[in-house]
C-alpha positions in Angstrom: -31.0 -61.5 -56.9 -32.0 -59.6 -60.0 -29.5 -57.6 -62.0 -29.1 -54.2 -60.8 -28.7 -51.3 -63.5 -26.7 -48.1 -63.3 -27.8 -44.8 -65.0 -26.2 -41.5 -65.1 -28.2 -39.1 -63.4 -29.1 -36.2 -66.0 -26.6 -33.3 -65.8 -29.3 -30.6 -64.8 -30.1 -33.0 -61.8 -26.5 -33.5 -60.8 -25.7 -32.3 -57.3 -22.0 -31.1 -56.1 -20.1 -34.5 -55.3 -17.8 -34.8 -52.1 -14.0 -34.7 -52.9 -11.5 -36.9 -51.3 -13.7 -38.3 -48.4 -17.2 -38.5 -47.3 -19.7 -40.4 -44.6 -20.9 -43.5 -46.1 -24.3 -42.4 -46.5 -23.0 -39.5 -48.9 -20.5 -41.8 -50.7 -21.5 -41.7 -54.5 -21.4 -44.4 -57.2 -20.0 -42.2 -60.0 -18.0 -42.2 -63.2 -14.9 -40.0 -63.5 -13.7 -36.9 -61.4 -11.0 -37.6 -58.6 -11.6 -40.8 -56.4 -13.5 -40.4 -53.0 -11.3 -42.8 -50.8 -13.3 -45.4 -48.6 -10.1 -44.7 -46.1 -9.3 -41.2 -46.8 -5.8 -41.9 -44.9 -4.9 -44.5 -47.4 -5.4 -43.4 -51.1 -4.1 -45.8 -53.8 -0.9 -45.1 -55.2 0.3 -44.8 -58.8 -2.1 -46.8 -61.3 -0.1 -47.6 -64.6 -1.4 -48.6 -67.7 0.0 -52.0 -68.5 0.6 -51.2 -71.8 2.0 -47.5 -72.2 2.9 -47.3 -68.5 1.1 -43.9 -68.3 -1.0 -42.9 -65.2 -4.6 -43.9 -65.6 -7.5 -41.7 -64.5 -10.6 -43.0 -62.4 -13.4 -44.5 -64.8 -15.8 -45.7 -62.3 -16.2 -46.1 -58.4 -19.0 -48.5 -56.9 -19.7 -48.7 -53.2 -20.7 -52.6 -53.1 -20.7 -53.4 -49.5 -21.2 -57.3 -48.8 -23.1 -59.0 -45.7 -20.4 -61.7 -45.5 -17.8 -61.9 -44.9 -17.6 -59.3 -42.0 -14.4 -57.7 -43.3 -16.2 -56.5 -46.3 -19.2 -54.5 -44.5 -17.8 -51.5 -46.4 -16.4 -52.2 -49.8 -15.4 -50.1 -52.7 -14.4 -51.3 -56.2 -12.4 -48.4 -58.2 -11.9 -49.0 -62.1 -9.2 -47.1 -63.6 -8.8 -46.9 -67.4 -5.9 -45.3 -69.8 -7.2 -43.1 -72.5 -5.6 -45.0 -75.3 -8.1 -47.0 -77.2 -5.3 -49.6 -78.3 -4.2 -49.9 -74.7 -8.0 -50.7 -73.7 -8.4 -53.2 -76.5 -5.3 -54.8 -75.5 -6.6 -55.8 -72.0 -4.0 -53.9 -70.3 -5.5 -50.6 -70.0 -8.2 -51.1 -67.4 -7.1 -52.2 -63.7 -9.6 -52.7 -61.0 -8.8 -52.0 -57.1 -10.8 -53.3 -54.4 -10.7 -51.7 -50.7 -12.9 -52.9 -47.9 -13.3 -52.3 -43.9 -14.9 -54.1 -41.0 -18.0 -52.8 -39.5 -16.1 -51.8 -36.6 -13.4 -49.4 -37.9 -11.4 -46.4 -37.1 -13.2 -44.2 -39.6 -16.9 -44.9 -39.5 -19.3 -45.3 -36.7 -22.1 -47.6 -37.0 -24.4 -45.2 -38.9 -21.7 -44.7 -41.4 -20.8 -40.9 -40.3 -17.0 -39.9 -39.9 -15.4 -40.5 -36.8 -12.6 -38.4 -37.7 -12.8 -34.6 -38.7 -10.7 -34.7 -41.7 -9.8 -31.3 -43.8 -7.9 -30.9 -47.0 -5.8 -28.0 -47.5 -3.4 -27.6 -50.7 -3.8 -31.3 -51.3 -2.5 -32.6 -47.8 -5.0 -34.6 -45.2 -5.0 -33.1 -41.8 -4.8 -35.9 -38.8 -2.5 -37.9 -41.2 0.9 -37.0 -41.4 2.6 -37.4 -44.9 -0.8 -38.3 -46.6 -1.2 -36.1 -49.6 -3.3 -36.2 -52.7 -2.1 -35.8 -56.2 -3.2 -32.3 -57.8 -4.1 -34.1 -61.2 -5.7 -37.4 -60.3 -6.4 -37.5 -56.3 -4.2 -40.4 -55.9 -1.2 -40.7 -53.2 1.2 -38.1 -54.0 4.8 -38.6 -52.5 6.2 -35.5 -54.4 5.5 -31.8 -54.2 6.5 -28.7 -56.0 9.9 -27.7 -54.9 9.1 -24.0 -55.0 5.6 -23.3 -53.9 5.6 -26.8 -51.9 1.4 -26.5 -52.9 0.9 -28.9 -55.5 1.6 -32.5 -54.9 1.9 -35.2 -57.3 1.8 -38.8 -57.5 4.5 -38.9 -60.3 6.9 -37.2 -62.4 4.5 -37.6 -65.1 1.9 -35.5 -63.4 4.4 -33.0 -62.3 5.2 -32.4 -65.8 1.8 -32.4 -67.4 0.9 -29.5 -64.6 3.9 -27.7 -65.6 3.1 -27.6 -69.3 -0.5 -28.0 -69.8 -1.4 -26.3 -66.3 1.2 -23.7 -66.9 2.3 -24.2 -63.3 5.8 -23.2 -64.1 4.6 -19.6 -64.9 1.7 -19.7 -62.0 3.9 -21.3 -59.2 3.5 -19.0 -56.1 0.7 -16.9 -57.4 -2.0 -18.3 -55.1 -4.9 -20.7 -55.3 -7.0 -18.3 -57.5 -4.9 -18.0 -60.2 -4.4 -21.9 -60.4 -8.3 -22.6 -60.2 -8.9 -20.3 -63.0 -7.1 -22.9 -65.3 -8.1 -26.1 -63.6 -10.4 -26.8 -66.6 -7.6 -28.3 -68.7 -7.5 -31.2 -65.8 -10.7 -32.7 -67.7 -7.9 -33.3 -70.6 -6.8 -36.2 -68.3 -9.5 -37.0 -66.0 -12.9 -38.4 -67.1 -16.0 -36.1 -66.5 -17.5 -36.6 -63.0 -21.2 -37.8 -63.0 -23.2 -39.5 -60.5 -24.9 -42.8 -61.1 -28.3 -44.2 -59.6 -29.6 -47.8 -59.6 -32.8 -49.8 -60.2 -33.6 -53.3 -60.9 -33.6 -54.5 -64.5 -37.2 -54.5 -65.9 -38.6 -58.0 -66.7 -40.6 -56.9 -69.7 -40.0 -58.8 -73.0 -39.1 -57.1 -76.2 -40.1 -58.8 -79.3 -37.9 -56.4 -81.3 -35.2 -54.1 -80.4 -33.6 -51.7 -83.0 -35.8 -52.5 -85.9 -33.9 -50.6 -88.4 -30.8 -52.5 -87.5 -32.9 -55.9 -87.6 -34.4 -54.8 -91.1 -31.3 -53.7 -92.8 -29.5 -56.9 -91.4 -32.2 -59.0 -93.1 -32.8 -60.7 -89.9 -36.1 -61.9 -88.6 -37.2 -63.8 -85.6 -39.4 -66.7 -85.0 -39.6 -67.6 -81.4 -36.3 -67.8 -79.9 -34.6 -68.8 -83.1 -33.0 -66.1 -85.2 -33.3 -66.5 -88.8 -31.1 -65.3 -91.7 -31.5 -64.4 -95.2 -29.7 -66.4 -97.8 -27.2 -63.5 -98.5 -26.2 -63.2 -94.9 -23.5 -65.6 -93.3 -22.5 -66.8 -89.7 -19.9 -64.1 -89.7 -22.5 -61.4 -90.7 -25.1 -62.2 -88.0 -23.6 -62.7 -84.5 -26.5 -64.3 -82.5 -24.8 -63.4 -79.1 -24.6 -60.0 -80.2 -28.4 -59.7 -81.1 -29.3 -61.3 -77.6 -27.2 -58.7 -76.2 -29.0 -55.6 -78.0 -32.3 -57.2 -77.1 -31.5 -57.2 -73.5 -30.0 -54.0 -73.2 -32.8 -52.5 -75.1 -35.1 -53.2 -72.2 -33.4 -50.2 -70.7 -31.2 -48.7 -73.4 -29.9 -45.7 -71.0 -27.8 -48.6 -68.4 -24.2 -47.9 -68.4 -23.5 -50.6 -66.0 -24.8 -54.0 -65.0 -24.5 -55.4 -61.4 -25.3 -59.0 -61.2 -23.0 -60.5 -58.4 -24.3 -63.9 -57.1 -22.7 -66.1 -54.0 -22.5 -68.9 -56.4 -21.1 -66.7 -59.3 -23.0 -65.9 -62.5 -22.3 -65.3 -66.1 -22.1 -61.8 -67.8 -24.0 -60.6 -70.6 -21.4 -61.3 -73.6 -21.3 -58.7 -76.5 -20.3 -61.3 -79.0 -19.9 -65.2 -79.8 -16.4 -64.2 -80.7 -13.6 -63.0 -78.3 -15.2 -64.4 -75.0 -12.4 -65.3 -72.0 -13.5 -68.1 -70.3 -10.2 -68.5 -68.2 -10.3 -66.0 -65.2 -7.2 -65.7 -63.1 -7.8 -66.7 -59.4 -7.2 -64.2 -56.8 -3.2 -64.0 -56.4 -3.9 -63.6 -52.6 -5.7 -66.1 -51.5 -6.1 -68.5 -54.7 -9.9 -68.1 -54.6 -11.6 -68.0 -57.9 -12.9 -64.8 -59.3 -16.4 -64.2 -60.2 -18.4 -62.0 -62.1 -19.4 -58.8 -60.3 -20.4 -56.2 -62.8 -19.9 -54.9 -66.5 -19.8 -51.6 -68.2 -21.9 -51.4 -71.3 -21.1 -49.3 -74.6 -23.7 -46.6 -73.5 -21.0 -45.4 -70.9 -18.6 -44.2 -73.7 -21.2 -41.4 -74.8 -20.8 -39.9 -71.4 -17.0 -39.6 -71.4 -16.4 -37.0 -73.7 -14.2 -38.6 -76.1 -13.3 -37.6 -79.5 -14.9 -40.2 -81.8 -13.0 -38.7 -84.8 -9.7 -40.2 -83.2 -8.9 -43.6 -84.4 -7.4 -44.3 -81.1 -10.3 -43.4 -79.1 -11.6 -45.6 -76.4 -14.1 -48.2 -77.4 -15.6 -51.5 -76.3 -18.3 -53.7 -76.5 -18.4 -54.5 -72.7 -15.9 -54.4 -70.0 -16.6 -57.4 -67.5 -14.9 -57.3 -63.9 -14.2 -60.3 -61.9 -13.4 -60.0 -58.2 -12.3 -62.4 -55.5 -15.1 -64.8 -54.7 -14.0 -64.7 -50.7 -13.6 -61.1 -50.6 -10.3 -61.8 -48.9 -8.9 -59.7 -46.3 -6.0 -58.7 -48.9 -8.1 -55.7 -49.4 -8.4 -54.6 -45.9 -5.7 -52.0 -45.3 -4.2 -52.1 -48.8 -5.6 -52.3 -52.2 -6.3 -55.8 -53.9 -6.2 -55.7 -57.8 -9.1 -57.5 -59.4 -9.5 -58.4 -63.2 -11.2 -56.7 -66.0 -11.9 -58.4 -69.5 -12.5 -56.0 -72.6 -14.8 -57.4 -75.4 -14.8 -55.4 -78.4 -17.5 -55.1 -80.9 -15.2 -54.5 -84.2 -13.4 -57.7 -83.9 -16.6 -59.8 -82.9 -17.8 -60.5 -86.1 -20.7 -58.1 -86.1 -20.8 -57.8 -90.1 -20.1 -54.7 -92.3 -23.8 -53.7 -92.4 -24.3 -53.2 -88.8 -21.1 -51.2 -88.5 -22.5 -49.0 -91.2 -25.6 -48.6 -89.5 -23.9 -47.3 -86.3 -21.5 -44.9 -88.4 -24.7 -43.5 -90.2 -26.2 -42.9 -86.8 -23.1 -41.3 -85.1 -22.9 -39.0 -88.3 -26.6 -38.0 -87.9 -26.4 -37.3 -84.2 -23.2 -35.1 -85.1 -25.1 -33.2 -87.6 -28.1 -32.6 -85.1 -25.6 -31.3 -82.8 
């Protein structure tokens, strides 16, 4: 099986996406926005950062069904990410949840169409008593505004966020129209919603990727060997990083690399330094977790981050490992999987490379 690459569909070609639920055939792979739940009756509850304890918005959701076992016939992996860069780099700021369904289930027929006519009004799901969606993040909302009973919340944190940034304290009871007018502020919490498309990784070999970097780093290649000038040190030229750059350059717009194999496979590491070769087993069934997919640094450019903020999110790659057995712990409830963040800055890439990237960012900002 070749590596499947994920790309962001250009904004001008983006179509409106479903909200909260849809048929399997319409279920998108996407970044940001509110989660679209595989089981609309069972939205995930609070997803807190393991470092700062704040609620985390959806970063990405991926429909990744499996032929075997049968209990993973429908399968979605949800990735949530804290907006604090220090939390992300600590490896406590990203959480991964897996949910799956049997082929025969109460929600979808054989063709993937919904068997239940769901409706959501004021954050409440019809046909499912007590199922409410948070007004801020779309997760399960056990509480609501005590005055208007309209806005539902997953946590006190999001209720306070709505009362302050969303001005709900002043708009409470004025109707949906007034609230929708100020809903754009929600982008300060959620990542922008953009659909992805997938295709196989091209096999074309590239002799040289990023000529300006290779030239300024004084690196030249002979066959598979990377040679350094005498002025460069081992810390200055990271061979694994150069391989990472070459592989990514085959398709530089990729934001996701999907490479799950039955026997397990290795991710594309961003550096020699900072690898994690000790992946915890599934806590539910004790099966090993294996590599499923990884996020590339190109994804960061689509998240509308403040790059002048020293605590902005950054990574070399985010690698997601999931239960090899797809155990039925994720049938009817969410199974937490494992994500590992490898960064560039601490990976010994060298001051000269970082200078090139900084110059490029400054140039792009000037052009904008």
